[in-house]
All heavy atoms as an XYZ file, in Angstrom:
893
protein
N       1.416    -12.931     -8.378
C       1.665    -13.308     -6.897
C       3.087    -13.343     -6.638
O       3.917    -13.750     -7.337
C       1.027    -14.665     -6.690
C       1.063    -15.071     -5.184
S       0.068    -16.535     -5.061
C       0.523    -17.050     -3.504
N       3.392    -12.813     -5.386
C       4.775    -12.803     -4.950
C       5.390    -14.264     -4.813
O       4.640    -15.142     -4.596
C       4.907    -12.136     -3.610
N       6.664    -14.375     -5.029
C       7.309    -15.657     -4.847
C       7.352    -15.981     -3.402
O       7.605    -15.115     -2.504
C       8.768    -15.485     -5.342
O       8.707    -15.129     -6.776
C       9.554    -16.765     -5.318
N       7.196    -17.228     -3.031
C       7.201    -17.708     -1.728
C       8.606    -17.699     -1.255
O       9.615    -18.059     -1.835
C       6.606    -19.196     -1.595
O       6.830    -19.690     -0.305
N       8.752    -17.282      0.107
C      10.062    -17.349      0.800
C      10.305    -18.812      1.248
O      11.449    -19.068      1.577
C      10.090    -16.419      2.006
C      10.238    -15.022      1.571
C       9.146    -14.144      1.716
C      11.390    -14.454      1.045
C       9.229    -12.844      1.359
C      11.490    -13.132      0.685
C      10.385    -12.272      0.774
O      10.494    -10.979      0.372
N       9.330    -19.612      1.286
C       9.506    -21.011      1.663
C       9.880    -21.177      3.068
O      10.635    -22.077      3.483
N       9.386    -20.200      3.999
C       9.797    -20.262      5.387
C       8.502    -20.336      6.248
O       7.445    -19.742      5.983
C      10.483    -19.044      5.834
C      11.872    -18.831      5.113
C      12.676    -17.660      5.663
O      12.142    -16.989      6.599
N      13.765    -17.340      5.088
N       8.582    -21.054      7.292
C       7.433    -21.152      8.353
C       7.703    -19.988      9.245
O       8.222    -20.256     10.364
C       7.499    -22.505      8.912
C       6.290    -22.806      9.799
C       5.102    -23.138      9.262
C       6.386    -22.609     11.123
C       4.011    -23.347      9.993
C       5.217    -22.864     11.957
C       4.053    -23.219     11.402
N       7.396    -18.831      8.790
C       7.711    -17.614      9.574
C       6.510    -16.637      9.326
O       6.239    -16.280      8.065
C       8.985    -17.039      9.263
S       9.282    -15.361      9.869
N       5.789    -16.157     10.336
C       4.725    -15.266     10.043
C       5.130    -13.980      9.271
O       4.439    -13.460      8.412
C       4.174    -14.853     11.436
C       4.737    -15.938     12.257
C       5.952    -16.478     11.679
N       6.383    -13.389      9.561
C       6.839    -12.221      8.812
C       7.057    -12.615      7.418
O       6.739    -11.790      6.492
C       8.098    -11.709      9.476
C       8.603    -10.391      8.871
C       7.687     -9.304      8.902
C       9.952     -9.964      9.604
N       7.674    -13.754      7.100
C       7.906    -14.122      5.697
C       6.625    -14.244      5.017
O       6.447    -13.739      3.836
C       8.732    -15.445      5.660
N       5.635    -14.891      5.589
C       4.295    -15.014      5.019
C       3.678    -13.672      4.761
O       3.046    -13.451      3.718
C       3.415    -15.950      5.799
C       3.878    -17.408      6.073
C       4.284    -18.038      4.730
C       3.047    -18.595      3.932
N       3.380    -19.261      2.691
N       3.746    -12.804      5.632
C       3.168    -11.468      5.489
C       3.857    -10.694      4.326
O       3.194    -10.036      3.490
C       3.280    -10.658      6.769
N       5.142    -10.793      4.247
C       5.847    -10.125      3.200
C       5.565    -10.788      1.801
O       5.708    -10.044      0.794
C       7.311    -10.070      3.491
C       7.724     -9.265      4.614
S       6.891     -7.647      4.747
C       7.557     -6.890      3.259
N       5.212    -12.026      1.773
C       4.752    -12.618      0.473
C       3.661    -11.798     -0.140
O       3.437    -11.863     -1.396
C       4.423    -14.081      0.665
C       5.684    -14.895      0.839
C       5.317    -16.386      1.143
O       4.091    -16.782      1.002
O       6.280    -17.071      1.495
N       2.775    -11.204      0.711
C       1.673    -10.442      0.287
C       2.073     -8.940      0.169
O       1.681     -8.249     -0.788
C       0.467    -10.468      1.288
C      -0.050    -11.953      1.361
C      -0.668     -9.566      0.901
C      -0.989    -12.226      2.571
N       2.710     -8.406      1.054
C       2.949     -6.972      1.169
C       4.189     -6.403      0.496
O       4.391     -5.204      0.261
C       2.985     -6.534      2.605
C       1.738     -6.843      3.379
C       1.848     -6.520      4.979
C       0.507     -5.971      2.862
N       5.080     -7.305      0.149
C       6.452     -6.675     -0.388
C       6.461     -6.426     -1.913
O       7.502     -6.051     -2.460
C       7.691     -7.460      0.070
C       7.821     -8.765     -0.713
O       6.929     -9.221     -1.465
O       8.805     -9.499     -0.503
N       5.376     -6.670     -2.621
C       5.263     -6.306     -4.062
C       5.368     -4.737     -4.044
O       4.768     -4.037     -3.309
C       3.969     -6.756     -4.650
C       3.851     -8.198     -4.770
C       4.515     -8.793     -5.988
O       5.051     -8.076     -6.872
O       4.642    -10.046     -6.071
N       6.123     -4.320     -5.177
C       6.243     -2.811     -5.276
C       4.962     -2.126     -5.329
O       4.108     -2.590     -5.970
C       7.063     -2.513     -6.535
C       7.340     -1.046     -6.693
C       8.299     -0.875     -7.760
N       8.424      0.685     -7.902
C       9.354      1.301     -8.496
N      10.363      0.562     -9.027
N       9.482      2.608     -8.480
N       4.862     -0.991     -4.611
C       3.651     -0.111     -4.495
C       2.594     -0.637     -3.455
O       1.749      0.081     -3.048
C       2.964      0.082     -5.766
C       3.825      0.739     -6.848
C       4.316      0.076     -7.881
C       4.247      2.073     -6.892
N       5.073      1.007     -8.673
C       5.031      2.279     -8.136
C       3.972      3.208     -6.103
C       5.546      3.418     -8.511
C       4.606      4.427     -6.586
C       5.382      4.478     -7.728
N       2.674     -1.832     -3.165
C       1.496     -2.485     -2.353
C       1.284     -1.739     -1.029
O       0.160     -1.319     -0.628
C       1.644     -3.989     -2.120
O       1.731     -4.623     -3.398
C       0.562     -4.564     -1.234
N       2.361     -1.482     -0.305
C       2.215     -0.863      1.069
C       1.793      0.614      0.895
O       1.130      1.141      1.778
C       3.531     -1.087      1.895
C       3.170     -0.957      3.418
C       4.569     -0.075      1.594
C       2.504     -2.207      3.947
N       2.159      1.258     -0.213
C       1.722      2.640     -0.409
C       0.214      2.692     -0.810
O      -0.383      3.679     -0.459
C       2.550      3.241     -1.585
C       3.992      3.400     -1.262
C       4.778      4.045     -2.450
C       4.273      4.144      0.056
N      -0.301      1.640     -1.487
C      -1.740      1.575     -1.794
C      -2.428      1.369     -0.365
O      -3.442      2.057     -0.136
C      -2.080      0.335     -2.615
C      -1.496      0.647     -3.984
C      -3.557      0.177     -2.670
C      -1.511     -0.617     -4.902
N      -1.934      0.567      0.521
C      -2.557      0.357      1.813
C      -2.470      1.703      2.659
O      -3.496      2.096      3.201
C      -1.800     -0.719      2.622
C      -2.296     -0.773      4.084
C      -2.080     -2.117      1.964
N      -1.353      2.524      2.476
C      -1.276      3.743      3.135
C      -2.374      4.664      2.590
O      -3.084      5.360      3.442
C       0.051      4.423      2.757
C       0.212      5.776      3.324
C       1.354      6.587      2.559
N       1.006      6.842      1.143
C       1.788      7.187      0.291
N       3.033      7.429      0.533
N       1.474      7.393     -0.943
N      -2.573      4.757      1.368
C      -3.648      5.585      0.778
C      -5.005      5.245      1.272
O      -5.876      6.041      1.630
C      -3.561      5.542     -0.730
C      -2.388      6.320     -1.242
C      -2.181      7.718     -0.907
O      -3.201      8.448     -0.894
O      -1.243      8.068     -0.333
N      -5.278      3.876      1.349
C      -6.591      3.414      1.854
C      -6.759      3.781      3.335
O      -7.819      4.195      3.785
C      -6.782      1.971      1.672
C      -6.922      1.519      0.171
C      -6.645     -0.020     -0.028
C      -8.338      1.893     -0.375
N      -5.697      3.648      4.088
C      -5.662      3.963      5.522
C      -5.932      5.418      5.676
O      -6.564      5.930      6.713
C      -4.447      3.613      6.229
C      -4.176      2.175      6.430
C      -2.698      1.896      6.891
C      -5.109      1.567      7.528
N      -5.519      6.310      4.762
C      -5.741      7.805      4.843
C      -6.991      8.201      4.257
O      -7.305      9.352      4.317
C      -4.511      8.440      4.132
C      -3.122      8.288      4.865
C      -2.032      8.920      4.078
C      -3.133      8.784      6.291
N      -7.844      7.249      3.807
C      -9.192      7.673      3.419
C      -9.513      7.667      1.998
O     -10.603      7.891      1.571
N      -8.584      7.313      1.021
C      -8.837      7.180     -0.305
C      -9.773      5.925     -0.484
O      -9.498      4.823      0.125
C      -7.616      7.027     -1.189
O      -6.915      8.232     -1.090
N     -10.739      6.069     -1.374
C     -11.595      4.870     -1.650
C     -11.848      4.733     -3.109
O     -12.126      3.660     -3.543
C     -13.021      5.090     -1.038
O     -13.624      6.255     -1.447
C     -12.945      5.085      0.534
N     -11.674      5.784     -3.931
C     -11.970      5.632     -5.328
C     -10.640      5.430     -6.111
O      -9.619      5.849     -5.657
C     -12.565      6.906     -5.910
C     -13.898      7.198     -5.216
C     -14.936      6.243     -5.783
N     -16.298      6.535     -5.225
C     -17.306      5.779     -5.491
N     -17.227      4.773     -6.275
N     -18.474      6.139     -4.977
N     -10.814      4.729     -7.194
C      -9.579      4.411     -8.018
C      -8.781      5.609     -8.280
O      -7.547      5.623     -8.233
C      -9.961      3.692     -9.373
C      -8.884      3.088    -10.086
C      -8.352      1.825     -9.825
C      -8.340      3.802    -11.206
C      -7.270      1.313    -10.497
C      -7.289      3.291    -11.916
C      -6.777      2.080    -11.568
N      -9.370      6.746     -8.806
C      -8.694      7.894     -9.167
C      -7.999      8.548     -7.970
O      -7.000      9.275     -8.020
C      -9.551      8.931     -9.939
C      -9.662      8.361    -11.400
O      -8.922      7.727    -11.902
N     -10.871      8.775    -11.968
N      -8.640      8.391     -6.797
C      -8.067      9.010     -5.539
C      -6.737      8.241     -5.239
O      -5.729      8.847     -4.885
C      -8.934      8.858     -4.354
C     -10.179      9.734     -4.372
C     -11.150      9.523     -3.254
O     -11.239      8.330     -2.733
O     -11.953     10.388     -2.961
N      -6.836      6.916     -5.379
C      -5.707      6.132     -5.209
C      -4.598      6.389     -6.204
O      -3.408      6.485     -5.826
C      -6.069      4.636     -5.270
C      -6.967      4.135     -4.118
C      -7.583      2.716     -4.490
C      -6.167      3.974     -2.802
N      -5.021      6.623     -7.443
C      -3.997      7.013     -8.466
C      -3.274      8.269     -8.157
O      -2.106      8.475     -8.284
C      -4.666      7.215     -9.846
C      -4.957      5.845    -10.429
C      -5.139      5.899    -11.972
N      -3.944      6.420    -12.517
C      -3.914      7.073    -13.708
N      -5.099      7.413    -14.210
N      -2.858      7.460    -14.196
N      -4.013      9.200     -7.488
C      -3.374     10.515     -7.097
C      -2.389     10.300     -6.032
O      -1.441     11.008     -5.813
C      -4.424     11.536     -6.760
C      -5.081     12.236     -7.934
C      -5.991     13.411     -7.566
N      -7.149     12.981     -6.748
C      -8.355     12.683     -7.275
N      -8.486     12.620     -8.655
N      -9.374     12.355     -6.527
N      -2.672      9.316     -5.165
C      -1.768      9.044     -4.078
C      -0.461      8.311     -4.446
O       0.522      8.375     -3.808
N      -0.548      7.599     -5.594
C       0.601      6.945     -6.157
C       0.748      7.288     -7.538
O       0.594      6.469     -8.510
C       0.534      5.361     -5.953
C       0.832      4.973     -4.464
C      -0.824      4.803     -6.346
N       1.075      8.519     -7.921
C       0.898      9.028     -9.170
C       1.941      8.490    -10.243
O       1.682      8.489    -11.463
C       1.294     10.551     -9.181
C       2.022     10.673     -7.861
C       1.497      9.611     -6.955
N       2.977      7.863     -9.846
C       3.915      7.223    -10.736
C       3.665      5.786    -11.080
O       4.348      5.158    -11.817
C       5.322      7.288    -10.249
C       5.837      8.761    -10.183
C       7.232      8.908     -9.774
N       7.572     10.343     -9.723
C       8.841     10.739     -9.395
N       9.666      9.951     -9.011
N       9.089     11.994     -9.345
N       2.517      5.343    -10.501
C       2.210      3.900    -10.653
C       1.123      3.824    -11.818
O       0.185      4.557    -11.874
C       1.480      3.382     -9.383
C       1.014      1.933     -9.475
S       0.278      1.459     -7.869
C       0.240     -0.274     -8.022
N       1.323      2.816    -12.734
C       0.439      2.670    -13.870
C      -0.947      2.303    -13.400
O      -1.054      1.527    -12.420
C       1.026      1.801    -14.907
O       0.849      0.430    -14.494
N      -1.990      2.669    -14.108
C      -3.367      2.200    -13.686
C      -3.469      0.782    -13.800
O      -4.197      0.168    -12.963
C      -4.296      2.996    -14.807
C      -3.406      4.121    -15.290
C      -2.044      3.695    -15.159
N      -2.787      0.083    -14.794
C      -2.888     -1.259    -14.896
C      -2.368     -2.024    -13.661
O      -2.852     -3.014    -13.192
C      -2.260     -1.820    -16.171
N      -1.163     -1.572    -13.218
C      -0.593     -2.047    -12.018
C      -1.395     -1.862    -10.831
O      -1.501     -2.712     -9.972
C       0.892     -1.611    -11.948
C       1.671     -2.325    -10.833
C       1.707     -3.855    -10.973
C       3.108     -1.742    -10.759
N      -1.937     -0.770    -10.680
C      -2.760     -0.373     -9.574
C      -3.967     -1.377     -9.494
O      -4.290     -1.932     -8.448
C      -3.293      1.039     -9.584
C      -4.282      1.457     -8.457
C      -3.748      1.288     -7.065
C      -4.646      2.916     -8.614
N      -4.627     -1.591    -10.597
C      -5.677     -2.526    -10.681
C      -5.233     -3.946    -10.184
O      -5.970     -4.635     -9.464
C      -6.235     -2.643    -12.110
O      -6.929     -1.479    -12.434
N      -4.140     -4.354    -10.692
C      -3.551     -5.683    -10.345
C      -3.333     -5.781     -8.834
O      -3.681     -6.807     -8.186
C      -2.309     -6.000    -11.129
C      -1.699     -7.306    -10.839
C      -0.352     -7.473    -11.472
C       0.233     -8.940    -11.236
N       0.132     -9.432     -9.863
N      -2.648     -4.722     -8.261
C      -2.326     -4.726     -6.791
C      -3.703     -4.755     -5.988
O      -3.718     -5.461     -4.943
C      -1.433     -3.598     -6.431
C      -0.077     -3.637     -6.975
C       0.785     -4.783     -6.417
N       2.063     -4.655     -6.907
C       2.624     -5.351     -7.906
N       1.821     -6.083     -8.604
N       3.834     -5.180     -8.312
N      -4.744     -4.019     -6.479
C      -5.919     -4.033     -5.690
C      -6.595     -5.378     -5.753
O      -7.163     -5.884     -4.788
C      -6.886     -2.951     -6.226
C      -6.530     -1.455     -5.932
C      -7.234     -0.523     -6.818
C      -6.715     -1.203     -4.427
N      -6.546     -6.059     -6.918
C      -7.110     -7.346     -7.046
C      -6.330     -8.364     -6.167
O      -6.937     -9.195     -5.424
C      -7.026     -7.870     -8.485
C      -8.116     -7.333     -9.417
C      -8.201     -8.010    -10.711
N      -6.879     -8.124    -11.430
C      -6.446     -7.295    -12.209
N      -7.085     -6.145    -12.491
N      -5.222     -7.428    -12.813
N      -5.042     -8.177     -6.138
C      -4.232     -9.101     -5.184
C      -4.668     -8.845     -3.742
O      -4.765     -9.727     -3.002
C      -2.743     -8.859     -5.374
C      -2.157     -9.263     -6.714
O      -2.843    -10.047     -7.437
O      -1.007     -8.816     -7.068
N      -4.767     -7.547     -3.294
C      -5.109     -7.281     -1.958
C      -6.533     -7.792     -1.624
O      -6.725     -8.312     -0.543
C      -5.040     -5.748     -1.693
C      -3.592     -5.251     -1.613
C      -3.621     -3.656     -1.671
C      -2.930     -5.620     -0.413
N      -7.351     -7.747     -2.639
C      -8.713     -8.318     -2.486
C      -8.753     -9.794     -2.239
O      -9.376    -10.408     -1.455
C      -9.617     -7.877     -3.681
C     -11.041     -7.811     -3.438
C     -11.872     -7.224     -4.569
O     -11.255     -6.766     -5.621
O     -13.044     -7.302     -4.488
N      -7.976    -10.433     -3.157
C      -7.764    -11.897     -3.124
C      -7.214    -12.378     -1.751
O      -7.583    -13.398     -1.184
C      -6.842    -12.361     -4.259
C      -6.884    -13.889     -4.418
C      -6.023    -14.394     -5.597
N      -4.628    -14.405     -5.227
C      -3.711    -13.498     -5.731
N      -4.010    -12.629     -6.588
N      -2.466    -13.595     -5.387
N      -6.347    -11.619     -1.177
C      -5.772    -11.942      0.193
C      -6.633    -11.456      1.303
O      -6.151    -11.670      2.495
C      -4.347    -11.359      0.352
C      -3.376    -12.004     -0.652
N      -2.934    -13.372     -0.431
C      -2.732    -11.568     -1.685
C      -2.071    -13.649     -1.273
N      -1.902    -12.642     -2.122
N      -7.762    -10.763      1.099
C      -8.687    -10.508      2.164
C      -8.360     -9.138      2.876
O      -8.976     -8.975      3.852
N      -7.508     -8.270      2.278
C      -7.277     -7.021      2.862
C      -8.098     -5.872      2.341
O      -8.292     -4.882      3.073
C      -5.794     -6.652      2.554
C      -4.702     -7.364      3.394
C      -4.403     -8.651      2.922
C      -3.426     -6.473      3.526
N      -8.682     -6.040      1.235
C      -9.450     -4.975      0.559
C     -10.744     -5.620      0.086
O     -10.832     -6.733     -0.404
C      -8.657     -4.358     -0.600
C      -9.543     -3.449     -1.489
C      -7.509     -3.607     -0.046
N     -11.885     -4.863      0.165
C     -13.062     -5.246     -0.575
C     -13.413     -4.074     -1.525
O     -13.115     -2.967     -1.366
C     -14.234     -5.503      0.451
C     -14.509     -4.216      1.184
C     -14.064     -6.709      1.241
C     -15.809     -4.321      2.047
N     -14.011     -4.495     -2.674
C     -14.478     -3.448     -3.692
C     -15.948     -3.577     -3.765
O     -16.444     -4.681     -3.981
C     -13.817     -3.817     -4.977
C     -14.179     -2.742     -6.021
N     -14.332     -3.117     -7.322
C     -14.192     -1.370     -5.933
C     -14.649     -2.062     -8.022
N     -14.597     -0.984     -7.218
N     -16.671     -2.468     -3.506
C     -18.145     -2.480     -3.711
C     -18.498     -1.150     -4.470
O     -17.609     -0.378     -4.908
C     -18.812     -2.492     -2.329
C     -18.456     -1.334     -1.423
O     -18.226     -0.217     -1.905
O     -18.489     -1.525     -0.163
N     -19.736     -0.830     -4.711
C     -20.059      0.301     -5.529
C     -19.581      1.709     -4.892
O     -19.452      2.610     -5.654
C     -21.632      0.232     -5.497
C     -22.031     -1.218     -5.359
C     -20.925     -1.743     -4.393
N     -19.335      1.626     -3.596
C     -18.818      2.839     -2.998
C     -17.344      3.011     -3.082
O     -16.694      3.884     -2.574
C     -19.158      2.896     -1.497
C     -20.665      3.021     -1.325
O     -21.311      3.778     -2.116
O     -21.236      2.474     -0.366
N     -16.602      2.009     -3.654
C     -15.181      2.048     -3.872
C     -14.483      0.943     -3.207
O     -15.016     -0.113     -3.007
N     -13.215      1.226     -2.850
C     -12.292      0.209     -2.233
C     -12.259      0.604     -0.748
O     -12.074      1.658     -0.365
C     -10.913      0.243     -2.871
C     -10.915     -0.091     -4.265
C     -11.036      0.745     -5.344
C     -10.689     -1.523     -4.680
C     -10.998      0.373     -6.611
C     -10.718     -1.889     -5.950
C     -10.895     -0.925     -6.945
O     -10.831     -1.384     -8.279
N     -12.264     -0.507      0.024
C     -12.203     -0.230      1.475
C     -11.370     -1.449      2.087
O     -11.373     -2.615      1.598
C     -13.640     -0.455      2.125
C     -14.615      0.444      1.404
N     -14.713      1.827      1.653
C     -15.587      0.257      0.465
C     -15.604      2.410      0.941
N     -16.140      1.432      0.187
N     -10.531     -1.084      3.082
C      -9.825     -2.097      3.871
C     -10.804     -2.897      4.658
O     -11.803     -2.351      5.211
C      -8.799     -1.441      4.740
C      -7.637     -0.770      3.939
C      -6.873      0.113      4.942
C      -6.758     -1.747      3.277
N     -10.626     -4.212      4.750
C     -11.226     -5.054      5.638
C     -10.569     -4.891      7.015
O      -9.620     -4.146      7.120
C     -11.150     -6.565      5.224
O      -9.608     -6.850      5.208
C     -11.621     -6.763      3.786
N     -11.139     -5.662      8.057
C     -10.488     -5.563      9.402
C      -8.969     -6.006      9.200
O      -8.045     -5.469      9.792
C     -11.234     -6.517     10.335
C     -10.640     -6.616     11.727
C     -11.367     -7.445     12.573
O     -12.278     -8.144     12.243
O     -10.992     -7.546     13.797
N      -8.798     -7.001      8.463
C      -7.346     -7.533      8.225
C      -6.537     -6.325      7.694
O      -5.466     -6.189      8.154
C      -7.420     -8.639      7.206
S      -5.845     -9.293      6.648
N      -7.037     -5.631      6.689
C      -6.222     -4.504      6.163
C      -6.141     -3.320      7.117
O      -4.985     -2.783      7.231
N      -7.157     -3.058      7.855
C      -7.014     -1.907      8.761
C      -6.162     -2.294      9.978
O      -5.467     -1.348     10.553
C      -8.502     -1.627      9.356
C      -9.469     -0.953      8.381
C     -10.681     -0.508      9.006
N     -11.371     -1.511      9.795
C     -12.306     -2.343      9.213
N     -12.589     -2.157      7.947
N     -12.893     -3.294      9.976
N      -5.941     -3.510     10.199
C      -4.981     -3.942     11.233
C      -3.571     -3.606     10.915
O      -2.728     -3.679     11.759
C      -5.157     -5.444     11.465
C      -4.863     -5.808     12.917
O      -5.010     -4.957     13.773
O      -4.503     -6.985     13.162
N      -3.247     -3.283      9.660
C      -1.909     -2.797      9.276
C      -1.652     -1.392      9.623
O      -0.497     -0.863      9.523
C      -1.778     -2.943      7.722
C      -1.598     -4.434      7.287
C      -1.716     -4.320      5.775
C      -0.290     -4.986      7.783
N      -2.626     -0.594     10.252
C      -2.441      0.826     10.479
C      -1.212      1.164     11.251
O      -0.395      1.984     10.852
C      -3.715      1.411     11.209
C      -3.683      2.835     11.379
N      -3.129      3.422     12.544
C      -4.016      3.878     10.578
C      -3.163      4.787     12.397
N      -3.707      5.028     11.163
N      -1.064      0.497     12.384
C       0.058      0.841     13.274
C       1.426      0.469     12.553
O       2.399      1.245     12.643
C      -0.001      0.032     14.562
C       1.013      0.471     15.588
C       0.831     -0.139     16.994
O      -0.294     -0.677     17.198
O       1.748     -0.071     17.737
N       1.481     -0.616     11.903
C       2.705     -1.117     11.267
C       3.047     -0.043     10.069
O       4.240      0.398     10.037
C       2.522     -2.461     10.683
N       2.127      0.372      9.311
C       2.390      1.344      8.269
C       2.828      2.669      8.860
O       3.762      3.253      8.324
C       1.165      1.489      7.322
C       1.343      2.569      6.320
C       0.861      0.145      6.639
N       2.175      3.084      9.754
C       2.469      4.483     10.409
C       3.951      4.329     11.007
O       4.664      5.243     10.981
C       1.466      4.780     11.345
C       0.160      5.153     10.802
S       0.223      6.436      9.491
C      -0.891      5.704      8.273
N       4.163      3.211     11.748
C       5.527      3.098     12.300
C       6.596      3.032     11.300
O       7.696      3.574     11.486
C       5.545      1.671     13.111
C       4.871      1.881     14.548
O       4.461      3.034     14.874
O       4.664      0.771     15.149
N       6.340      2.417     10.160
C       7.299      2.461      9.012
C       7.697      3.905      8.517
O       8.784      4.278      8.210
C       6.886      1.591      7.814
C       7.026      0.087      7.962
C       6.371     -0.635      6.826
C       8.576     -0.238      7.951
N       6.601      4.709      8.494
C       6.726      6.070      8.112
C       7.580      6.857      9.119
O       8.470      7.571      8.799
N       7.346      6.637     10.411
C       8.044      7.274     11.461
C       9.569      6.871     11.411
O      10.426      7.648     11.542
C       7.466      7.001     12.881
C       8.407      7.395     13.975
C       6.148      7.590     12.987
N       9.745      5.562     11.143
C      11.101      4.996     11.031
C      11.795      5.696      9.841
O      12.940      6.107      9.993
C      11.056      3.481     10.841
C      12.337      2.925     10.652
C      13.263      2.491     11.627
C      13.074      2.645      9.438
N      14.445      1.956     11.105
C      14.310      2.027      9.688
C      12.786      2.877      8.053
C      15.195      1.732      8.716
C      13.667      2.494      7.052
C      14.880      2.007      7.416
N      11.136      5.837      8.744
C      11.707      6.436      7.600
C      12.029      7.921      7.796
O      13.081      8.447      7.411
N      11.208      8.625      8.482
C      11.397     10.047      8.779
C      12.672     10.131      9.692
O      13.468     11.022      9.489
C      10.246     10.536      9.545
C      10.187     12.099      9.824
C      10.300     12.844      8.489
C       8.918     12.446     10.498
N      12.799      9.200     10.684
C      13.970      9.298     11.623
C      15.229      8.882     10.964
O      16.321      9.410     11.292
C      13.580      8.403     12.753
C      14.680      8.398     13.866
C      14.315      7.636     15.049
N      15.380      7.755     16.031
C      15.500      6.933     17.124
N      14.549      6.088     17.390
N      16.600      7.132     17.900
N      15.289      7.797     10.228
C      16.535      7.225      9.779
C      16.952      7.400      8.287
O      18.116      7.164      7.992
C      16.476      5.676     10.045
C      16.407      5.485     11.499
C      15.300      5.093     12.254
C      17.503      5.579     12.456
N      15.581      5.052     13.578
C      16.947      5.276     13.716
C      18.818      5.924     12.351
C      17.791      5.282     14.892
C      19.547      5.945     13.472
C      19.088      5.579     14.717
N      16.001      7.823      7.404
C      16.335      8.020      5.950
C      16.765      9.416      5.784
O      15.817     10.282      6.035
C      15.087      7.631      5.029
C      14.664      6.179      5.420
C      15.595      7.643      3.634
C      15.605      5.086      5.142
N      17.962      9.677      5.344
C      18.411     10.996      5.175
C      18.547     11.499      3.789
O      18.729     12.608      3.549
C      19.849     11.116      5.810
C      19.780     10.743      7.422
C      21.215     10.933      8.020
O      22.140     11.100      7.297
O      21.261     10.753      9.173
N      18.490     10.536      2.817
C      18.766     10.955      1.398
C      17.506     11.350      0.604
O      17.387     10.966     -0.486
C      19.564      9.901      0.710
C      18.840      8.624      0.631
O      17.801      8.409      1.306
O      19.297      7.750     -0.148
N      16.552     12.135      1.230
C      15.424     12.640      0.468
C      16.088     13.805     -0.425
O      16.752     14.651      0.022
C      14.344     13.233      1.338
C      13.644     12.223      2.165
C      13.914     11.913      3.445
C      12.606     11.518      1.511
C      13.213     10.955      4.098
C      11.895     10.502      2.236
C      12.200     10.292      3.572
N      15.654     13.775     -1.719
C      16.103     14.719     -2.609
C      15.045     15.458     -3.399
O      13.805     15.156     -3.222
N      15.336     16.321     -4.275
C      14.394     16.980     -5.042
C      13.493     16.079     -5.879
O      12.372     16.313     -6.084
C      15.049     18.072     -5.951
C      15.585     19.219     -5.219
O      15.185     19.450     -4.048
O      16.439     19.988     -5.797
N      14.075     14.953     -6.302
C      13.400     13.986     -7.123
C      12.234     13.224     -6.403
O      11.320     12.661     -6.857
C      14.270     12.952     -7.761
C      14.960     11.969     -6.773
C      16.169     12.530     -6.043
O      16.583     13.682     -6.336
O      16.665     11.804     -5.242
N      12.320     13.376     -5.060
C      11.260     12.814     -4.123
C      10.163     13.761     -3.857
O       9.114     13.348     -3.244
C      11.982     12.444     -2.873
C      13.014     11.344     -2.986
O      12.718     10.372     -3.616
O      14.052     11.464     -2.283
N      10.329     15.041     -4.282
C       9.235     15.958     -3.946
C       8.097     15.949     -5.096
O       8.433     15.935     -6.282
C       9.854     17.327     -4.000
C      10.797     17.682     -2.862
C      11.390     19.111     -2.983
C      10.076     17.570     -1.489
N       6.916     15.828     -4.611
C       5.761     15.761     -5.618
C       4.707     16.682     -5.049
O       3.975     16.279     -4.121
C       5.235     14.329     -5.761
C       4.139     14.260     -6.698
O       3.575     15.250     -7.124
O       3.879     13.079     -7.200
N       4.663     17.880     -5.536
C       3.641     18.910     -4.981
C       2.193     18.360     -5.094
O       1.496     18.765     -4.145
C       3.936     20.124     -5.792
C       4.776     19.740     -6.995
C       5.381     18.469     -6.690
N       1.931     17.655     -6.070
C       0.553     17.199     -6.174
C       0.238     16.171     -5.096
O      -0.885     16.173     -4.529
C       0.267     16.476     -7.528
C       0.344     17.359     -8.702
N       1.437     17.572     -9.458
C      -0.542     18.399     -9.172
C       1.304     18.539    -10.354
N       0.081     19.014    -10.236
N       1.155     15.355     -4.798
C       0.933     14.418     -3.619
C       0.810     15.157     -2.326
O      -0.024     14.800     -1.468
C       2.055     13.358     -3.552
C       1.920     12.281     -2.564
C       0.590     11.492     -2.766
C       3.135     11.314     -2.745
N       1.624     16.166     -2.162
C       1.613     16.906     -0.902
C       0.290     17.666     -0.680
O      -0.138     17.876      0.359
C       2.761     17.960     -0.865
C       4.202     17.261     -0.683
C       5.245     18.393     -0.833
C       4.310     16.551      0.488
N      -0.280     18.093     -1.891
C      -1.595     18.838     -1.738
C      -2.677     17.826     -1.519
O      -3.699     18.071     -0.967
C      -1.751     19.608     -2.967
C      -0.737     20.677     -3.292
S      -0.535     21.792     -1.818
C      -1.854     22.891     -2.060
């Protein structure tokens, strides 16, 4: 579990859930339609399976994800992050200039 910021602030409380490494990328993959563990692994290929399992359990515990026989699915709470996640991607495209060859992953692009 993330360390508490100890602030009475909705943004700080949200980040206590979402700022763990890889977490927002898992949400991105779920928003884009991945539901199976191996589909999620393909979307975050440098993440270990053990850490992916842990992050999915954390998201489930916080009510953003449910796991059933059909896979992993965002709850209404998780789906409500759609605009924020897409806006972060647009912001990154506009303002981040230092994309390099090490950032290219042909498997992820496919």
